C-alpha positions in Angstrom: 0.0 0.0 0.0 2.9 2.4 0.7 4.3 2.0 -2.8 0.8 2.5 -4.2 0.4 5.6 -2.1 3.8 7.0 -3.2 2.8 6.5 -6.9 -0.5 8.3 -6.5 1.0 11.1 -4.4 2.9 12.1 -7.6 -0.3 12.4 -9.6 -2.9 13.4 -7.1 -3.6 16.8 -8.7 -4.3 15.1 -12.0 -6.6 12.8 -10.2 -8.7 15.8 -9.1 -9.0 17.1 -12.6 -10.2 13.6 -13.8 -12.8 13.4 -10.9 -14.3 16.8 -11.7 -14.6 16.0 -15.3 -16.2 12.7 -14.4 -19.1 14.6 -12.8 -20.3 15.2 -16.3 -20.2 11.6 -17.5 -23.8 10.4 -18.1 -24.9 8.2 -15.3 -28.0 6.7 -13.7 -29.5 9.0 -11.0 -29.5 8.5 -7.3 -32.7 10.5 -6.8 -35.4 10.1 -9.4 -38.8 11.6 -10.0 -40.4 8.1 -9.9 -39.2 7.6 -6.3 -39.1 11.1 -4.9 -41.8 13.0 -6.8 -41.7 16.1 -9.0 -39.5 17.9 -6.5 -36.9 15.1 -6.5 -34.1 17.5 -7.6 -34.3 19.4 -4.3 -32.8 16.3 -2.6 -29.5 16.2 -4.5 -29.2 20.0 -4.5 -29.7 20.4 -0.7 -27.9 17.3 0.4 -25.0 17.8 -2.0 -24.5 21.4 -1.1 -24.5 20.8 2.6 -21.9 18.0 2.3 -19.6 19.8 -0.2 -19.7 23.1 1.7 -18.9 21.3 4.9 -15.8 19.9 3.3 -14.7 23.3 2.1 -15.2 24.8 5.6 -13.0 22.1 7.1 -10.3 22.8 4.5 -10.6 26.5 5.1 -10.4 26.2 8.9 -7.4 23.8 8.6 -5.4 26.1 6.3 -6.4 29.3 8.1 -5.3 28.1 11.5 -2.2 26.0 10.8 -0.9 25.5 7.3 0.9 22.3 6.3 3.0 22.0 3.1 0.9 19.8 0.9 3.0 19.7 -2.3 5.8 17.4 -1.0 9.2 17.8 -2.5 10.1 16.6 -6.0 6.7 14.9 -6.1 7.6 12.8 -3.1 6.1 12.8 0.4 8.1 15.4 2.5 7.7 17.4 5.7 10.0 19.7 7.5 8.2 19.5 10.8 5.3 17.6 12.4 2.3 19.9 12.4 -0.1 19.1 15.3 -1.7 22.6 15.8 -5.1 23.8 14.8 -7.4 21.2 13.2 -4.5 18.8 13.1 -4.9 18.6 16.8 -8.3 17.0 16.2 -7.7 14.9 13.1 -4.5 13.8 11.4 -5.7 14.4 7.9 -8.3 17.2 8.0 -7.5 18.4 4.5 -8.1 15.0 3.1 -11.4 14.7 5.0 -12.4 18.1 3.5 -11.5 16.9 0.0 -13.5 13.7 0.5 -16.6 15.6 1.6 -16.2 18.2 -1.2 -16.1 15.5 -3.8 -18.8 13.4 -2.3 -21.0 16.5 -2.1 -20.6 17.4 -5.7 -21.1 13.8 -6.7 -24.5 13.9 -4.9 -25.2 17.3 -6.4 -24.6 15.8 -9.8 -27.0 13.0 -8.9 -24.5 10.5 -10.2 -24.6 6.9 -9.3 -21.4 6.4 -11.2 -19.5 9.0 -9.3 -20.8 8.2 -5.8 -20.9 4.4 -6.0 -17.9 3.6 -8.2 -15.5 6.6 -8.4 -15.7 7.6 -4.7 -14.8 4.2 -3.3 -11.8 4.1 -5.8 -10.9 7.6 -4.6 -11.1 6.5 -0.9 -8.8 3.6 -1.7 -6.2 5.9 -3.3 -6.4 8.3 -0.4 -5.9 5.6 2.1 -2.8 4.4 0.2 -1.5 8.0 0.1 -2.1 8.5 3.8 -0.2 5.2 4.6 2.7 6.4 2.5 2.8 9.7 4.3 2.6 8.1 7.7 5.4 5.7 6.7 7.6 8.8 6.0 6.5 10.7 9.1 7.1 7.7 11.4 10.6 7.2 10.0 11.5 10.9 10.3 9.8 11.9 13.6 9.8 8.6 15.4 8.1 8.5 18.8 6.7 12.0 18.4 4.6 10.9 15.5 3.7 7.6 17.2 2.4 9.5 20.2 0.5 11.9 17.9 -1.1 8.9 16.2 -2.1 7.5 19.6 -3.8 10.7 20.5 -5.4 11.9 17.3 -7.6 10.0 14.9 -6.5 9.4 11.3 -9.9 10.2 9.7 -12.6 11.0 12.3 -12.5 14.6 13.5 -12.7 14.8 17.3 -14.5 18.1 17.9 -13.9 18.0 21.7 -11.9 21.1 22.7 -12.4 22.8 19.3 -13.5 26.0 21.0 -10.2 26.1 22.9 -8.3 25.6 19.6 -10.1 28.5 18.0 -9.7 30.8 20.9 -5.9 30.1 21.1 -5.2 30.7 17.4 -5.7 33.4 14.8 -7.4 32.6 11.6 -5.1 33.8 8.7 -7.6 34.8 6.0 -4.9 35.9 3.6 -3.2 32.5 3.8 -6.6 30.9 3.2 -7.2 33.0 0.1 -3.7 32.6 -1.4 -3.5 28.8 -0.7 -7.1 28.0 -1.7 -8.0 30.2 -4.7 -7.2 27.5 -7.2 -9.3 24.9 -5.3 -12.1 27.4 -4.7 -12.2 28.4 -8.4 -12.5 24.8 -9.7 -15.0 23.9 -7.0 -17.3 26.9 -7.6 -17.1 26.4 -11.4 -18.1 22.8 -10.9 -21.0 23.7 -8.7 -22.2 26.4 -11.0 -22.1 24.2 -14.1 -23.9 21.3 -12.3 -26.7 23.5 -11.0 -27.3 25.3 -14.2 -26.8 22.4 -16.7 -28.3 19.5 -14.7 -31.2 21.3 -13.1 -33.2 23.4 -15.6 -35.8 23.8 -12.8 -33.4 26.3 -11.2 -34.0 28.7 -14.1 -37.6 27.8 -14.7 -36.5 25.8 -17.9 -35.6 29.1 -19.6 -32.5 28.1 -21.7 -31.6 31.6 -22.7 -31.6 32.8 -19.0 -29.7 29.7 -18.0 -27.0 30.3 -20.6 -26.8 34.0 -19.5 -26.3 32.9 -15.9 -23.5 30.5 -16.9 -21.7 33.2 -18.8 -22.1 35.8 -16.0 -21.0 33.4 -13.2 -18.1 31.9 -15.0 -16.9 35.4 -16.1 -17.2 36.7 -12.5 -15.4 33.7 -11.0 -12.6 33.9 -13.6 -12.2 37.6 -13.0 -11.8 37.0 -9.2 -9.4 34.1 -9.8 -7.2 36.2 -12.1 -7.2 39.1 -9.7 -6.1 37.0 -6.7 -3.5 35.3 -8.9 -2.2 38.7 -9.9 -2.0 39.8 -6.2 -0.1 36.6 -5.3 2.3 36.6 -8.2 3.0 40.4 -7.9 3.7 40.1 -4.2 0.9 42.6 -3.4 -0.7 40.0 -1.1 1.3 37.7 1.1 0.3 35.5 4.0 
């Protein structure tokens, strides 16, 4: 599993691109009009948005409180120090938990059996392998410190006990959240926008012209914000 995890660690960013594109592969529906009535579409929209937004909130809180270098080094697992502050004090892999919830949520939002029942289990297997590879590296580098951390903190399940104390003892770095997350936010929001407006004509009262206008407006606005933040980062006008 460690070797499998090291392999997928190199290509995990490509994996996300594939998964977002897979949201638009034709698939049988989880929620159907035959089973849930004429308002069936409210189920995937409401449930999907709740789950995917929860995932993004977990990612945001994690990065804003205590950032961990996620890119590795030379496409290999790497860490300069053992980060145990912030949300990492309540879960060993809160960023991955956030990613899982974000993807599961958009899969439900897309109402896709293919995505939720086939691609998500595959994604979970790959993530488990990546985490085992990371833990193998951390255990070798940090020894008993990491072992004690593992004994105290869950790998996947977030323990919310003491979370108020964590928040009160740290400052949320909103600039770091913006600079580190703007790529993820952009892709995520574009995906949600396209799913809502393409898959659910009910949202725009089946008015195709209005739907197409909304797609253009939202995508233009999101792209403009993305390019502006990217400019601020690359020019050094905004630093964390």
